[in-house]
N, C-alpha and C positions, 0 to 999 in steps of 0.2 A: 504494500500500500504506500509506504513512504519511498520517495525516489532514491535516497541515499542516506548513509549513516556516517558521514565524514566528520561531523561536529557533535560535541556533547556539551551542554544539552541542546536539543533541537525540538521545538514544538511545532507540530504540523496542524494546520486547519484542514479538515477533511470535509469536502462537500461532494455529495453524490458518489462516494467511494474513491475520490481522487484528491490528492494533496493540492491545495490551491494557494496557500500562503505558508511561510515558514518564519519562525522567530528563532534565531541561531545564536548560540553563545550567551554569555551573561557578563555584564560589567559591574563589578562591585562598587565602582566609583559613583555611578549615577543610576544603578539598578535598571539598566537598559539591556535590550537584546538587539541584535542586528536583523534587519529585514532584508530578505534576498529572494531571488527566484528559486522555485522548488526544483529546478532541473539544471542547476549549474553550481560550481563551487563558489564560495563566498570570497569577495575581496573586502575585508573588514575596513580598509581605508576609504572605500567608496560607498559602502552600505549605509542606507538610512538607518536610524535607530528609533526605538520607541520604548517608553518606560514599560517594564515587564507587566505590571498589573493592568496598565492601559491596553496592552496587546491582548491580554486574556479577556478583558471586558468588551473589546471591539468585536470579538468573534464568538461570544457566548450565545 
């Protein structure tokens, strides 16, 4: 179901049986995760970030 397991932790949003969004990694500094495509490796320098709990609330 998940496209890859290169990063830990990774949170996938599953819609209709397919991963549509991914929150990857975790920054202790600002409690954020990196947002990236579900079908490519992440470039953490270019990735948008979102606060961890905000990410979870967005896709609940």
